[in-house]
N, C-alpha and C positions, 0 to 999 in steps of 0.2 A: 729111338725116336723116329716117327714117321716123317714124310716130307712136309706134312702140315705142322709138325711140332714146333719148328723155329718160328713159323708165321704166327702161331697162336701165342707164343711167348712174347713176340714183338707187339702184337695187338694188346695183350694183357698189360705189358709195361706202358704202352702209350695211353691206355685207359687209366691206369693209376696216376700217371703224370698229369693228365688232363683233369682228373678228379681232385688232385691235390694242388692244382694251380691256384695261385692267389687271385684275389679280385683284380679287375683291370687297373692299370696304373692310374693314379689320381692326377688329374691335370691341375687341380687347385686344392688349397687347404680345406675348403668346404667339402669337397668330394672325399678327401682322406678322412675327415672327421666323421662323415656319414658312414663310411665303410667300417671304421673302428667302432663307432657307436652301435652298429648293427651286430658286430661280433660280441661286444660287451653286453648287449641286452640279452643275447642268448645265454651268455655265461651267468648273468645275474639271476636269470630264471632257474638255472641249474643249481646255483649255490643257495637259492632261497629255500631249498628243501632242508637245509641244515638247521634252520630256526626251530622247527618242531622237535628235532632230535635233542637240541640243547634245552628246550623248554621242558621236555619230559625228564631229562637228566637232572634238572634243578627244581623239579616240582616238589611241593611239600610232601607228597606221598612217596616219593622216591627214597627218602631217607628216614621216614617215620619208623619208630621202633614198633615192634609187634606187641600188641596189648598182652600183658601177663608175662612177658619175657623178662629174663634176668638182665641186669645191666651188661652191656657188651664188655668183653675182656679187651685188654690192650691189643692182643693179636687180632681179634675180630675187627677192631677199629682200624688197625694198620692195613689189614686186608681190604677193608671197605675203601679206605683212602687210596690204596693202589688201584683198585678197580675204577674209582672215579677219575683219577688222573689219567689212566690208560684210555678210558672212554672219551674223555675230553680231547686227549692227544689224537686219538683215532679220528674223531669228528673233524678236528682242525686240520689234520693231515689230508683228509678228503677235500676240504676247502682249498688247501695249498696245491694239491694236484690239479684241481679245476682251474685255479688261478694260473698255474704254470701252463696248462694247455691253452688257456685264453691268451696268455702272453705270446706263446709261439704262433698262434693264429694271427695275432696283431703284427708280429714280426714279418709275416709273409706279405702283408699289405705294403706295396711300394709307397714311399712318402712322396708328397708333392714336390715339384722342383723348388729347390732352395731351402727346404725343410729337412733334408736328409740328416744333417748333423744333430739337430734337436730331437728328431724321432729316434735316432740311434742312441742318444743319451737316455731318452725315456725308456726304451726297450732294455737297455743295459741296467737301468735302475729297477725295472720290473723283475728282471732275471736275478739280480742280487737280492731283491726282496724274497723271492722264492727260496733261494739258497739259505739265507739267514733264518728264514722262518722254519725251514726243515731242521736246521741245526738247533733252533730254539725248542722245537718240539722234542727233539732227541734229548736235550737237557731236561725238559719237563718230565719225560718218561723216566729219567734217572733221578728224579726228585731233587733237582738242583734249580729251584725257582729263581735264585739270583742270577745264575748263568742264563736261564731261559729269558728273563726280562732284559738282561744286557744284550743278548743276541737279537731279541725282538726289537730293541732300540736301534741296533745296527740296521735291521731290516727296514724299519720305518724311515731312518735317515737316508738309506739308499733309494727308497721309493720317493721320498720328498725331493731329494736332489735331482732324480731323474724327471720327476713330474714338473719341476720348476722350468725345465726346458720347453715344455709344451703347455704351460699354464695359460697362455693367451690364445691358444688354438680354438677353444670353445668345445673341448671334449666334455660331453655332459654325463655319460653313463660310466665310463671307466674311472677307476680311482687313480687320481694323480697325486694325492697327498693325504696323510693321516696325522692325527694329533700324536704327540709324543707319549710313550708308555708311562705308566706310573713308576715312581721310584721305589726300589725294594726297601722294605722296612728294616 
């Protein structure tokens, strides 16, 4: 290393720290909500790209039989079902990764004075939602829909219990609660 080597490393580290620094500390709840809503609006634009993928996947043309083709065998149906489940799981995993990244960005925003406990509970609920959703997707990929629905129920419960702590804050864009999942048949 040259004499300038350590200085370059120090400058590079300082630049990374400043680039990753969270938004300025919120002095009021309204400032905190504004900062969080800004992060969530960017995330909702990114996750909005998932809709067209799901629409294509479930379009009538996606599963229409080829005219003049023989009836599908059991093995072909099983293979098609596997592909469908794996595609759905892949698309939802992308959404879960985006949600996780958004959660970690929100966690970097310092809470307003007096709201620290409520915000910590909310962030904890968001993180638990990500973990349980990943487990649910894993169960879905292994063709265990009952386990997938149960785990997604745990995820929604974690999100709702965390979101209850910040329900009165006025957070408009970020999801703070979801309806319960359907019961398995």
